[in-house]
PDB file of N, H, CA, C and O in Angstrom:
ATOM      1  N   UNK A   1      33.011 -18.360  16.510  1.00  0.00           N
ATOM      2  CA  UNK A   1      33.231 -18.316  17.400  1.00  0.00           C
ATOM      3  C   UNK A   1      34.107 -19.592  17.723  1.00  0.00           C
ATOM      4  O   UNK A   1      34.943 -19.619  18.626  1.00  0.00           O
ATOM      5  N   UNK A   2      33.860 -20.485  17.004  1.00  0.00           N
ATOM      6  H   UNK A   2      33.181 -20.463  16.270  1.00  0.00           H
ATOM      7  CA  UNK A   2      34.826 -22.043  17.039  1.00  0.00           C
ATOM      8  C   UNK A   2      35.838 -21.403  16.128  1.00  0.00           C
ATOM      9  O   UNK A   2      36.882 -21.886  16.567  1.00  0.00           O
ATOM     10  N   UNK A   3      36.165 -20.639  15.160  1.00  0.00           N
ATOM     11  H   UNK A   3      35.317 -20.247  14.804  1.00  0.00           H
ATOM     12  CA  UNK A   3      36.934 -20.655  14.384  1.00  0.00           C
ATOM     13  C   UNK A   3      38.015 -19.796  15.513  1.00  0.00           C
ATOM     14  O   UNK A   3      39.138 -20.248  15.739  1.00  0.00           O
ATOM     15  N   UNK A   4      37.583 -18.689  16.081  1.00  0.00           N
ATOM     16  H   UNK A   4      36.671 -18.322  15.898  1.00  0.00           H
ATOM     17  CA  UNK A   4      38.581 -18.343  16.793  1.00  0.00           C
ATOM     18  C   UNK A   4      39.208 -18.566  17.913  1.00  0.00           C
ATOM     19  O   UNK A   4      40.282 -18.061  18.243  1.00  0.00           O
ATOM     20  N   UNK A   5      38.367 -19.549  18.708  1.00  0.00           N
ATOM     21  H   UNK A   5      37.496 -19.959  18.440  1.00  0.00           H
ATOM     22  CA  UNK A   5      39.343 -20.380  19.407  1.00  0.00           C
ATOM     23  C   UNK A   5      40.234 -21.489  18.933  1.00  0.00           C
ATOM     24  O   UNK A   5      41.307 -21.762  19.473  1.00  0.00           O
ATOM     25  N   UNK A   6      39.650 -22.217  17.724  1.00  0.00           N
ATOM     26  H   UNK A   6      38.779 -21.995  17.286  1.00  0.00           H
ATOM     27  CA  UNK A   6      40.911 -22.369  17.316  1.00  0.00           C
ATOM     28  C   UNK A   6      42.234 -21.858  16.909  1.00  0.00           C
ATOM     29  O   UNK A   6      43.341 -22.395  16.890  1.00  0.00           O
ATOM     30  N   UNK A   7      41.814 -20.639  16.579  1.00  0.00           N
ATOM     31  H   UNK A   7      40.915 -20.202  16.594  1.00  0.00           H
ATOM     32  CA  UNK A   7      43.082 -19.677  16.089  1.00  0.00           C
ATOM     33  C   UNK A   7      43.658 -19.242  17.396  1.00  0.00           C
ATOM     34  O   UNK A   7      44.636 -18.538  17.142  1.00  0.00           O
ATOM     35  N   UNK A   8      43.484 -19.350  18.640  1.00  0.00           N
ATOM     36  H   UNK A   8      42.690 -19.922  18.846  1.00  0.00           H
ATOM     37  CA  UNK A   8      43.707 -18.429  19.425  1.00  0.00           C
ATOM     38  C   UNK A   8      44.542 -19.657  20.500  1.00  0.00           C
ATOM     39  O   UNK A   8      45.265 -19.506  21.485  1.00  0.00           O
ATOM     40  N   UNK A   9      44.007 -20.988  19.718  1.00  0.00           N
ATOM     41  H   UNK A   9      43.419 -21.110  18.918  1.00  0.00           H
ATOM     42  CA  UNK A   9      44.983 -22.168  20.509  1.00  0.00           C
ATOM     43  C   UNK A   9      46.741 -22.174  19.925  1.00  0.00           C
ATOM     44  O   UNK A   9      47.795 -22.599  20.398  1.00  0.00           O
ATOM     45  N   UNK A  10      46.430 -21.610  18.928  1.00  0.00           N
ATOM     46  H   UNK A  10      45.574 -21.265  18.544  1.00  0.00           H
ATOM     47  CA  UNK A  10      47.856 -21.949  18.158  1.00  0.00           C
ATOM     48  C   UNK A  10      48.855 -20.444  19.095  1.00  0.00           C
ATOM     49  O   UNK A  10      50.085 -20.458  19.161  1.00  0.00           O
ATOM     50  N   UNK A  11      48.317 -19.735  19.476  1.00  0.00           N
ATOM     51  H   UNK A  11      47.319 -19.724  19.422  1.00  0.00           H
ATOM     52  CA  UNK A  11      49.552 -18.915  20.447  1.00  0.00           C
ATOM     53  C   UNK A  11      49.319 -19.274  21.872  1.00  0.00           C
ATOM     54  O   UNK A  11      49.552 -18.343  22.642  1.00  0.00           O
ATOM     55  N   UNK A  12      48.842 -20.597  22.529  1.00  0.00           N
ATOM     56  H   UNK A  12      48.652 -21.354  21.903  1.00  0.00           H
ATOM     57  CA  UNK A  12      49.016 -21.352  23.198  1.00  0.00           C
ATOM     58  C   UNK A  12      48.899 -20.470  24.637  1.00  0.00           C
ATOM     59  O   UNK A  12      49.825 -20.076  25.347  1.00  0.00           O
ATOM     60  N   UNK A  13      47.534 -20.306  24.812  1.00  0.00           N
ATOM     61  H   UNK A  13      46.782 -20.626  24.236  1.00  0.00           H
ATOM     62  CA  UNK A  13      47.376 -19.512  26.154  1.00  0.00           C
ATOM     63  C   UNK A  13      47.261 -20.439  27.185  1.00  0.00           C
ATOM     64  O   UNK A  13      47.162 -21.654  27.014  1.00  0.00           O
ATOM     65  N   UNK A  14      47.273 -19.837  28.303  1.00  0.00           N
ATOM     66  H   UNK A  14      47.353 -18.850  28.441  1.00  0.00           H
ATOM     67  CA  UNK A  14      47.085 -20.658  29.730  1.00  0.00           C
ATOM     68  C   UNK A  14      45.424 -21.209  29.891  1.00  0.00           C
ATOM     69  O   UNK A  14      45.089 -22.319  30.302  1.00  0.00           O
ATOM     70  N   UNK A  15      44.886 -20.554  29.626  1.00  0.00           N
ATOM     71  H   UNK A  15      45.158 -19.652  29.291  1.00  0.00           H
ATOM     72  CA  UNK A  15      43.327 -20.399  29.535  1.00  0.00           C
ATOM     73  C   UNK A  15      42.684 -19.937  28.589  1.00  0.00           C
ATOM     74  O   UNK A  15      43.134 -18.897  28.109  1.00  0.00           O
ATOM     75  N   UNK A  16      41.616 -20.428  28.073  1.00  0.00           N
ATOM     76  H   UNK A  16      41.251 -21.273  28.463  1.00  0.00           H
ATOM     77  CA  UNK A  16      40.400 -19.902  26.819  1.00  0.00           C
ATOM     78  C   UNK A  16      39.156 -20.249  27.520  1.00  0.00           C
ATOM     79  O   UNK A  16      38.701 -21.339  27.864  1.00  0.00           O
ATOM     80  N   UNK A  17      38.730 -19.072  27.643  1.00  0.00           N
ATOM     81  H   UNK A  17      39.100 -18.186  27.364  1.00  0.00           H
ATOM     82  CA  UNK A  17      37.210 -19.229  28.041  1.00  0.00           C
ATOM     83  C   UNK A  17      36.430 -18.260  26.827  1.00  0.00           C
ATOM     84  O   UNK A  17      36.791 -17.137  26.477  1.00  0.00           O
ATOM     85  N   UNK A  18      35.374 -18.966  26.353  1.00  0.00           N
ATOM     86  H   UNK A  18      35.081 -19.879  26.637  1.00  0.00           H
ATOM     87  CA  UNK A  18      34.282 -18.471  25.652  1.00  0.00           C
ATOM     88  C   UNK A  18      33.268 -17.768  26.531  1.00  0.00           C
ATOM     89  O   UNK A  18      32.855 -18.416  27.493  1.00  0.00           O
ATOM     90  N   UNK A  19      32.829 -16.613  26.360  1.00  0.00           N
ATOM     91  H   UNK A  19      33.164 -16.086  25.578  1.00  0.00           H
ATOM     92  CA  UNK A  19      31.785 -16.247  27.194  1.00  0.00           C
ATOM     93  C   UNK A  19      30.445 -15.730  26.036  1.00  0.00           C
ATOM     94  O   UNK A  19      30.700 -15.403  24.877  1.00  0.00           O
ATOM     95  N   UNK A  20      29.453 -15.736  26.440  1.00  0.00           N
ATOM     96  H   UNK A  20      29.245 -16.001  27.381  1.00  0.00           H
ATOM     97  CA  UNK A  20      28.405 -15.305  25.803  1.00  0.00           C
ATOM     98  C   UNK A  20      27.309 -15.376  26.552  1.00  0.00           C
ATOM     99  O   UNK A  20      27.065 -16.370  27.236  1.00  0.00           O
ATOM    100  N   UNK A  21      26.193 -13.861  26.478  1.00  0.00           N
ATOM    101  H   UNK A  21      26.391 -13.054  25.922  1.00  0.00           H
ATOM    102  CA  UNK A  21      25.014 -13.915  26.657  1.00  0.00           C
ATOM    103  C   UNK A  21      24.123 -15.066  26.762  1.00  0.00           C
ATOM    104  O   UNK A  21      23.831 -15.828  27.684  1.00  0.00           O
ATOM    105  N   UNK A  22      23.715 -14.939  25.304  1.00  0.00           N
ATOM    106  H   UNK A  22      23.953 -14.320  24.555  1.00  0.00           H
ATOM    107  CA  UNK A  22      22.923 -16.700  24.986  1.00  0.00           C
ATOM    108  C   UNK A  22      23.711 -17.104  23.624  1.00  0.00           C
ATOM    109  O   UNK A  22      24.408 -16.571  22.760  1.00  0.00           O
ATOM    110  N   UNK A  23      23.075 -18.606  24.024  1.00  0.00           N
ATOM    111  H   UNK A  23      22.509 -19.039  24.725  1.00  0.00           H
ATOM    112  CA  UNK A  23      23.888 -19.327  23.011  1.00  0.00           C
ATOM    113  C   UNK A  23      23.089 -20.708  22.779  1.00  0.00           C
ATOM    114  O   UNK A  23      22.912 -21.346  23.817  1.00  0.00           O
ATOM    115  N   UNK A  24      22.605 -21.250  21.665  1.00  0.00           N
ATOM    116  H   UNK A  24      22.748 -20.732  20.822  1.00  0.00           H
ATOM    117  CA  UNK A  24      22.281 -22.522  21.298  1.00  0.00           C
ATOM    118  C   UNK A  24      23.079 -23.540  22.167  1.00  0.00           C
ATOM    119  O   UNK A  24      24.298 -23.455  22.320  1.00  0.00           O
ATOM    120  N   UNK A  25      22.342 -24.460  22.695  1.00  0.00           N
ATOM    121  H   UNK A  25      21.352 -24.530  22.571  1.00  0.00           H
ATOM    122  CA  UNK A  25      23.126 -25.445  23.555  1.00  0.00           C
ATOM    123  C   UNK A  25      24.233 -26.340  22.543  1.00  0.00           C
ATOM    124  O   UNK A  25      25.303 -26.753  22.992  1.00  0.00           O
ATOM    125  N   UNK A  26      23.834 -26.548  21.237  1.00  0.00           N
ATOM    126  H   UNK A  26      22.966 -26.212  20.872  1.00  0.00           H
ATOM    127  CA  UNK A  26      24.291 -27.398  20.229  1.00  0.00           C
ATOM    128  C   UNK A  26      25.749 -26.714  20.277  1.00  0.00           C
ATOM    129  O   UNK A  26      26.729 -27.281  20.762  1.00  0.00           O
ATOM    130  N   UNK A  27      25.770 -25.320  19.668  1.00  0.00           N
ATOM    131  H   UNK A  27      24.975 -24.860  19.274  1.00  0.00           H
ATOM    132  CA  UNK A  27      26.494 -25.076  19.861  1.00  0.00           C
ATOM    133  C   UNK A  27      27.342 -24.488  20.871  1.00  0.00           C
ATOM    134  O   UNK A  27      28.341 -23.879  20.489  1.00  0.00           O
ATOM    135  N   UNK A  28      27.133 -24.566  21.893  1.00  0.00           N
ATOM    136  H   UNK A  28      26.322 -25.061  22.203  1.00  0.00           H
ATOM    137  CA  UNK A  28      27.899 -24.136  23.079  1.00  0.00           C
ATOM    138  C   UNK A  28      28.640 -25.911  23.303  1.00  0.00           C
ATOM    139  O   UNK A  28      29.694 -26.096  23.911  1.00  0.00           O
ATOM    140  N   UNK A  29      27.971 -26.820  22.790  1.00  0.00           N
ATOM    141  H   UNK A  29      27.115 -26.670  22.295  1.00  0.00           H
ATOM    142  CA  UNK A  29      28.498 -28.384  22.871  1.00  0.00           C
ATOM    143  C   UNK A  29      29.666 -28.176  22.114  1.00  0.00           C
ATOM    144  O   UNK A  29      30.719 -28.435  22.697  1.00  0.00           O
ATOM    145  N   UNK A  30      29.719 -27.852  21.190  1.00  0.00           N
ATOM    146  H   UNK A  30      28.864 -27.641  20.717  1.00  0.00           H
ATOM    147  CA  UNK A  30      30.772 -27.681  20.037  1.00  0.00           C
ATOM    148  C   UNK A  30      31.939 -26.957  20.846  1.00  0.00           C
ATOM    149  O   UNK A  30      32.995 -27.475  21.208  1.00  0.00           O
ATOM    150  N   UNK A  31      31.456 -25.459  21.079  1.00  0.00           N
ATOM    151  H   UNK A  31      30.598 -25.038  20.785  1.00  0.00           H
ATOM    152  CA  UNK A  31      32.880 -24.874  21.754  1.00  0.00           C
ATOM    153  C   UNK A  31      33.396 -25.480  23.540  1.00  0.00           C
ATOM    154  O   UNK A  31      34.510 -25.243  24.008  1.00  0.00           O
ATOM    155  N   UNK A  32      32.579 -26.063  24.093  1.00  0.00           N
ATOM    156  H   UNK A  32      31.674 -26.255  23.713  1.00  0.00           H
ATOM    157  CA  UNK A  32      32.893 -27.052  24.753  1.00  0.00           C
ATOM    158  C   UNK A  32      34.169 -27.635  24.740  1.00  0.00           C
ATOM    159  O   UNK A  32      35.029 -27.430  25.597  1.00  0.00           O
ATOM    160  N   UNK A  33      34.343 -28.756  23.231  1.00  0.00           N
ATOM    161  H   UNK A  33      33.644 -28.922  22.536  1.00  0.00           H
ATOM    162  CA  UNK A  33      35.379 -29.211  23.496  1.00  0.00           C
ATOM    163  C   UNK A  33      36.304 -28.533  23.061  1.00  0.00           C
ATOM    164  O   UNK A  33      37.371 -29.002  23.459  1.00  0.00           O
ATOM    165  N   UNK A  34      36.472 -27.410  22.264  1.00  0.00           N
ATOM    166  H   UNK A  34      35.605 -27.029  21.942  1.00  0.00           H
ATOM    167  CA  UNK A  34      37.692 -27.047  22.238  1.00  0.00           C
ATOM    168  C   UNK A  34      38.245 -25.519  23.059  1.00  0.00           C
ATOM    169  O   UNK A  34      39.339 -24.993  22.853  1.00  0.00           O
ATOM    170  N   UNK A  35      37.388 -25.106  23.828  1.00  0.00           N
ATOM    171  H   UNK A  35      36.500 -25.533  23.995  1.00  0.00           H
ATOM    172  CA  UNK A  35      37.588 -23.787  24.858  1.00  0.00           C
ATOM    173  C   UNK A  35      37.610 -24.911  26.673  1.00  0.00           C
ATOM    174  O   UNK A  35      37.021 -25.936  27.019  1.00  0.00           O
ATOM    175  N   UNK A  36      38.638 -23.956  27.379  1.00  0.00           N
ATOM    176  H   UNK A  36      39.116 -23.124  27.097  1.00  0.00           H
ATOM    177  CA  UNK A  36      38.526 -24.869  28.298  1.00  0.00           C
ATOM    178  C   UNK A  36      37.514 -24.267  29.494  1.00  0.00           C
ATOM    179  O   UNK A  36      37.561 -24.750  30.625  1.00  0.00           O
ATOM    180  N   UNK A  37      36.958 -23.605  29.288  1.00  0.00           N
ATOM    181  H   UNK A  37      36.920 -23.213  28.369  1.00  0.00           H
ATOM    182  CA  UNK A  37      35.574 -23.159  29.845  1.00  0.00           C
ATOM    183  C   UNK A  37      34.427 -22.227  29.090  1.00  0.00           C
ATOM    184  O   UNK A  37      34.724 -21.186  28.503  1.00  0.00           O
ATOM    185  N   UNK A  38      33.128 -22.726  29.183  1.00  0.00           N
ATOM    186  H   UNK A  38      32.888 -23.571  29.660  1.00  0.00           H
ATOM    187  CA  UNK A  38      32.642 -21.602  28.453  1.00  0.00           C
ATOM    188  C   UNK A  38      31.082 -21.747  29.483  1.00  0.00           C
ATOM    189  O   UNK A  38      30.386 -22.620  30.002  1.00  0.00           O
ATOM    190  N   UNK A  39      31.157 -20.031  29.309  1.00  0.00           N
ATOM    191  H   UNK A  39      31.722 -19.322  28.887  1.00  0.00           H
ATOM    192  CA  UNK A  39      30.205 -19.372  30.253  1.00  0.00           C
ATOM    193  C   UNK A  39      28.746 -18.922  29.246  1.00  0.00           C
ATOM    194  O   UNK A  39      28.908 -18.315  28.188  1.00  0.00           O
ATOM    195  N   UNK A  40      27.681 -19.222  29.628  1.00  0.00           N
ATOM    196  H   UNK A  40      27.549 -19.715  30.488  1.00  0.00           H
ATOM    197  CA  UNK A  40      26.663 -18.731  29.009  1.00  0.00           C
ATOM    198  C   UNK A  40      25.711 -18.973  29.748  1.00  0.00           C
ATOM    199  O   UNK A  40      25.394 -20.126  30.040  1.00  0.00           O
ATOM    200  N   UNK A  41      25.037 -17.826  30.218  1.00  0.00           N
ATOM    201  H   UNK A  41      25.295 -16.889  29.981  1.00  0.00           H
ATOM    202  CA  UNK A  41      23.518 -18.007  31.393  1.00  0.00           C
ATOM    203  C   UNK A  41      22.176 -18.697  30.264  1.00  0.00           C
ATOM    204  O   UNK A  41      21.433 -19.660  30.450  1.00  0.00           O
ATOM    205  N   UNK A  42      22.239 -18.106  29.540  1.00  0.00           N
ATOM    206  H   UNK A  42      22.842 -17.323  29.389  1.00  0.00           H
ATOM    207  CA  UNK A  42      20.763 -18.402  28.749  1.00  0.00           C
ATOM    208  C   UNK A  42      21.221 -19.692  27.585  1.00  0.00           C
ATOM    209  O   UNK A  42      22.122 -19.576  26.754  1.00  0.00           O
ATOM    210  N   UNK A  43      20.464 -20.749  27.756  1.00  0.00           N
ATOM    211  H   UNK A  43      19.733 -20.843  28.431  1.00  0.00           H
ATOM    212  CA  UNK A  43      20.607 -21.549  26.736  1.00  0.00           C
ATOM    213  C   UNK A  43      19.267 -22.421  26.241  1.00  0.00           C
ATOM    214  O   UNK A  43      19.119 -23.641  26.315  1.00  0.00           O
ATOM    215  N   UNK A  44      18.317 -21.402  25.702  1.00  0.00           N
ATOM    216  H   UNK A  44      18.437 -20.411  25.641  1.00  0.00           H
ATOM    217  CA  UNK A  44      17.194 -21.810  25.143  1.00  0.00           C
ATOM    218  C   UNK A  44      17.073 -23.265  24.163  1.00  0.00           C
ATOM    219  O   UNK A  44      18.027 -23.665  23.495  1.00  0.00           O
ATOM    220  N   UNK A  45      16.215 -23.715  24.190  1.00  0.00           N
ATOM    221  H   UNK A  45      15.440 -23.390  24.732  1.00  0.00           H
ATOM    222  CA  UNK A  45      15.906 -24.905  23.518  1.00  0.00           C
ATOM    223  C   UNK A  45      14.550 -25.031  23.058  1.00  0.00           C
ATOM    224  O   UNK A  45      13.847 -25.640  23.864  1.00  0.00           O
ATOM    225  N   UNK A  46      13.910 -24.617  21.927  1.00  0.00           N
ATOM    226  H   UNK A  46      14.482 -24.123  21.272  1.00  0.00           H
ATOM    227  CA  UNK A  46      14.506 -24.487  20.827  1.00  0.00           C
ATOM    228  C   UNK A  46      15.230 -22.831  20.845  1.00  0.00           C
ATOM    229  O   UNK A  46      14.523 -21.927  21.293  1.00  0.00           O
ATOM    230  N   UNK A  47      16.214 -22.600  20.497  1.00  0.00           N
ATOM    231  H   UNK A  47      16.788 -23.333  20.133  1.00  0.00           H
ATOM    232  CA  UNK A  47      16.964 -21.783  20.167  1.00  0.00           C
ATOM    233  C   UNK A  47      16.490 -20.158  19.086  1.00  0.00           C
ATOM    234  O   UNK A  47      16.608 -19.001  19.491  1.00  0.00           O
ATOM    235  N   UNK A  48      16.111 -20.470  18.079  1.00  0.00           N
ATOM    236  H   UNK A  48      16.016 -21.409  17.750  1.00  0.00           H
ATOM    237  CA  UNK A  48      15.846 -19.761  16.991  1.00  0.00           C
ATOM    238  C   UNK A  48      17.040 -19.425  16.502  1.00  0.00           C
ATOM    239  O   UNK A  48      18.001 -20.013  16.006  1.00  0.00           O
ATOM    240  N   UNK A  49      16.488 -17.420  16.987  1.00  0.00           N
ATOM    241  H   UNK A  49      15.708 -16.942  17.390  1.00  0.00           H
ATOM    242  CA  UNK A  49      18.030 -16.770  16.257  1.00  0.00           C
ATOM    243  C   UNK A  49      18.516 -15.760  17.520  1.00  0.00           C
ATOM    244  O   UNK A  49      17.648 -15.389  18.310  1.00  0.00           O
ATOM    245  N   UNK A  50      19.833 -15.344  17.690  1.00  0.00           N
ATOM    246  H   UNK A  50      20.538 -15.645  17.048  1.00  0.00           H
ATOM    247  CA  UNK A  50      19.981 -14.614  18.382  1.00  0.00           C
ATOM    248  C   UNK A  50      19.682 -13.185  18.693  1.00  0.00           C
ATOM    249  O   UNK A  50      19.669 -12.632  19.793  1.00  0.00           O
ATOM    250  N   UNK A  51      19.445 -12.702  17.520  1.00  0.00           N
ATOM    251  H   UNK A  51      19.455 -13.151  16.626  1.00  0.00           H
ATOM    252  CA  UNK A  51      18.713 -11.441  17.455  1.00  0.00           C
ATOM    253  C   UNK A  51      17.337 -11.507  18.134  1.00  0.00           C
ATOM    254  O   UNK A  51      16.875 -10.414  18.461  1.00  0.00           O
ATOM    255  N   UNK A  52      16.673 -12.493  18.376  1.00  0.00           N
ATOM    256  H   UNK A  52      17.048 -13.381  18.110  1.00  0.00           H
ATOM    257  CA  UNK A  52      15.868 -12.198  18.924  1.00  0.00           C
ATOM    258  C   UNK A  52      15.582 -12.492  20.807  1.00  0.00           C
ATOM    259  O   UNK A  52      14.533 -12.726  21.407  1.00  0.00           O
ATOM    260  N   UNK A  53      16.659 -12.385  21.190  1.00  0.00           N
ATOM    261  H   UNK A  53      17.512 -12.194  20.703  1.00  0.00           H
ATOM    262  CA  UNK A  53      17.201 -11.793  22.868  1.00  0.00           C
ATOM    263  C   UNK A  53      17.682 -10.793  22.913  1.00  0.00           C
ATOM    264  O   UNK A  53      18.374 -10.484  23.883  1.00  0.00           O
ATOM    265  N   UNK A  54      17.448  -9.849  21.743  1.00  0.00           N
ATOM    266  H   UNK A  54      16.886 -10.100  20.955  1.00  0.00           H
ATOM    267  CA  UNK A  54      18.458  -8.448  22.263  1.00  0.00           C
ATOM    268  C   UNK A  54      17.106  -7.636  21.951  1.00  0.00           C
ATOM    269  O   UNK A  54      16.262  -8.202  21.256  1.00  0.00           O
ATOM    270  N   UNK A  55      16.841  -6.245  22.463  1.00  0.00           N
ATOM    271  H   UNK A  55      17.527  -5.785  23.027  1.00  0.00           H
ATOM    272  CA  UNK A  55      16.403  -5.166  21.983  1.00  0.00           C
ATOM    273  C   UNK A  55      16.031  -4.678  20.963  1.00  0.00           C
ATOM    274  O   UNK A  55      14.920  -4.571  20.446  1.00  0.00           O
ATOM    275  N   UNK A  56      17.426  -4.253  20.563  1.00  0.00           N
ATOM    276  H   UNK A  56      18.329  -4.340  20.984  1.00  0.00           H
ATOM    277  CA  UNK A  56      18.130  -3.877  18.902  1.00  0.00           C
ATOM    278  C   UNK A  56      19.353  -4.904  18.744  1.00  0.00           C
ATOM    279  O   UNK A  56      20.015  -5.239  19.726  1.00  0.00           O
ATOM    280  N   UNK A  57      19.570  -5.301  17.682  1.00  0.00           N
ATOM    281  H   UNK A  57      19.033  -5.029  16.884  1.00  0.00           H
ATOM    282  CA  UNK A  57      20.681  -6.095  16.946  1.00  0.00           C
ATOM    283  C   UNK A  57      20.460  -5.886  15.329  1.00  0.00           C
ATOM    284  O   UNK A  57      19.626  -6.395  14.579  1.00  0.00           O
ATOM    285  N   UNK A  58      21.385  -5.065  15.106  1.00  0.00           N
ATOM    286  H   UNK A  58      22.062  -4.651  15.715  1.00  0.00           H
ATOM    287  CA  UNK A  58      21.320  -4.036  13.930  1.00  0.00           C
ATOM    288  C   UNK A  58      22.357  -5.492  13.066  1.00  0.00           C
ATOM    289  O   UNK A  58      23.018  -6.407  13.555  1.00  0.00           O
ATOM    290  N   UNK A  59      22.102  -5.151  11.827  1.00  0.00           N
ATOM    291  H   UNK A  59      21.565  -4.407  11.429  1.00  0.00           H
ATOM    292  CA  UNK A  59      22.948  -5.734  10.733  1.00  0.00           C
ATOM    293  C   UNK A  59      24.371  -5.199  10.663  1.00  0.00           C
ATOM    294  O   UNK A  59      24.311  -3.986  10.460  1.00  0.00           O
ATOM    295  N   UNK A  60      25.271  -5.506  10.727  1.00  0.00           N
ATOM    296  H   UNK A  60      25.320  -6.491  10.892  1.00  0.00           H
ATOM    297  CA  UNK A  60      26.629  -5.443  10.215  1.00  0.00           C
ATOM    298  C   UNK A  60      27.090  -5.385   8.989  1.00  0.00           C
ATOM    299  O   UNK A  60      26.933  -6.407   8.322  1.00  0.00           O
ATOM    300  N   UNK A  61      27.642  -4.445   8.467  1.00  0.00           N
ATOM    301  H   UNK A  61      27.770  -3.615   9.009  1.00  0.00           H
ATOM    302  CA  UNK A  61      27.508  -4.399   6.847  1.00  0.00           C
ATOM    303  C   UNK A  61      29.051  -4.837   6.566  1.00  0.00           C
ATOM    304  O   UNK A  61      29.918  -4.639   7.417  1.00  0.00           O
ATOM    305  N   UNK A  62      29.370  -5.536   5.128  1.00  0.00           N
ATOM    306  H   UNK A  62      28.665  -5.697   4.437  1.00  0.00           H
ATOM    307  CA  UNK A  62      30.515  -6.149   5.225  1.00  0.00           C
ATOM    308  C   UNK A  62      31.751  -4.854   5.033  1.00  0.00           C
ATOM    309  O   UNK A  62      32.957  -5.044   5.190  1.00  0.00           O
ATOM    310  N   UNK A  63      31.264  -3.844   4.750  1.00  0.00           N
ATOM    311  H   UNK A  63      30.284  -3.690   4.623  1.00  0.00           H
ATOM    312  CA  UNK A  63      32.510  -2.494   4.757  1.00  0.00           C
ATOM    313  C   UNK A  63      32.727  -2.519   6.426  1.00  0.00           C
ATOM    314  O   UNK A  63      33.832  -2.543   6.968  1.00  0.00           O
ATOM    315  N   UNK A  64      31.325  -2.508   7.176  1.00  0.00           N
ATOM    316  H   UNK A  64      30.427  -2.488   6.736  1.00  0.00           H
ATOM    317  CA  UNK A  64      32.028  -1.972   8.989  1.00  0.00           C
ATOM    318  C   UNK A  64      32.879  -3.415   9.316  1.00  0.00           C
ATOM    319  O   UNK A  64      33.569  -3.490  10.333  1.00  0.00           O
ATOM    320  N   UNK A  65      32.790  -4.306   8.567  1.00  0.00           N
ATOM    321  H   UNK A  65      32.229  -4.245   7.741  1.00  0.00           H
ATOM    322  CA  UNK A  65      33.286  -5.789   9.133  1.00  0.00           C
ATOM    323  C   UNK A  65      35.032  -5.460   8.399  1.00  0.00           C
ATOM    324  O   UNK A  65      36.014  -5.579   9.131  1.00  0.00           O
ATOM    325  N   UNK A  66      35.141  -5.166   7.326  1.00  0.00           N
ATOM    326  H   UNK A  66      34.343  -5.069   6.731  1.00  0.00           H
ATOM    327  CA  UNK A  66      36.248  -5.014   7.229  1.00  0.00           C
ATOM    328  C   UNK A  66      37.264  -3.553   7.832  1.00  0.00           C
ATOM    329  O   UNK A  66      38.471  -3.484   8.063  1.00  0.00           O
ATOM    330  N   UNK A  67      36.443  -2.771   7.915  1.00  0.00           N
ATOM    331  H   UNK A  67      35.462  -2.827   7.727  1.00  0.00           H
ATOM    332  CA  UNK A  67      36.942  -1.809   8.526  1.00  0.00           C
ATOM    333  C   UNK A  67      37.204  -1.769  10.179  1.00  0.00           C
ATOM    334  O   UNK A  67      37.889  -0.939  10.777  1.00  0.00           O
ATOM    335  N   UNK A  68      36.655  -2.611  10.605  1.00  0.00           N
ATOM    336  H   UNK A  68      36.099  -3.285  10.119  1.00  0.00           H
ATOM    337  CA  UNK A  68      36.684  -3.138  12.183  1.00  0.00           C
ATOM    338  C   UNK A  68      38.355  -3.864  12.316  1.00  0.00           C
ATOM    339  O   UNK A  68      39.257  -3.698  13.138  1.00  0.00           O
ATOM    340  N   UNK A  69      38.206  -4.868  10.867  1.00  0.00           N
ATOM    341  H   UNK A  69      37.474  -5.003  10.200  1.00  0.00           H
ATOM    342  CA  UNK A  69      39.373  -5.695  11.097  1.00  0.00           C
ATOM    343  C   UNK A  69      40.742  -5.121  10.654  1.00  0.00           C
ATOM    344  O   UNK A  69      41.742  -5.792  10.906  1.00  0.00           O
ATOM    345  N   UNK A  70      40.888  -3.755   9.916  1.00  0.00           N
ATOM    346  H   UNK A  70      40.075  -3.210   9.711  1.00  0.00           H
ATOM    347  CA  UNK A  70      41.684  -3.499   9.378  1.00  0.00           C
ATOM    348  C   UNK A  70      42.470  -2.178  10.689  1.00  0.00           C
ATOM    349  O   UNK A  70      43.619  -1.864  10.997  1.00  0.00           O
ATOM    350  N   UNK A  71      41.556  -1.895  10.973  1.00  0.00           N
ATOM    351  H   UNK A  71      40.623  -2.150  10.723  1.00  0.00           H
ATOM    352  CA  UNK A  71      41.725  -1.140  12.757  1.00  0.00           C
ATOM    353  C   UNK A  71      42.638  -2.195  13.428  1.00  0.00           C
ATOM    354  O   UNK A  71      43.799  -1.825  13.605  1.00  0.00           O
ATOM    355  N   UNK A  72      42.265  -3.630  13.892  1.00  0.00           N
ATOM    356  H   UNK A  72      41.322  -3.930  13.749  1.00  0.00           H
ATOM    357  CA  UNK A  72      42.538  -4.906  14.428  1.00  0.00           C
ATOM    358  C   UNK A  72      44.458  -5.184  14.511  1.00  0.00           C
ATOM    359  O   UNK A  72      45.363  -5.531  15.270  1.00  0.00           O
ATOM    360  N   UNK A  73      44.152  -4.705  13.053  1.00  0.00           N
ATOM    361  H   UNK A  73      43.417  -4.423  12.436  1.00  0.00           H
ATOM    362  CA  UNK A  73      45.675  -5.892  12.538  1.00  0.00           C
ATOM    363  C   UNK A  73      46.570  -4.599  13.155  1.00  0.00           C
ATOM    364  O   UNK A  73      47.800  -4.646  13.160  1.00  0.00           O
TER     365      UNK A  73
END
């Protein structure tokens, strides 16, 4: 997410808001330094893993990522 925000900053948006349903407090603090606003209703401490906050959180294969990126181009 941090890298995405930095990349989007290059196109000079009027406002850049990061939103996620759950996040680690440390990660959100980093995002607040580069985004205009950060919205995240759940910030458990300790955070553990993002997958523990979802009923289903399947792994995404490298091939699925490549396919998604090729469509986005």
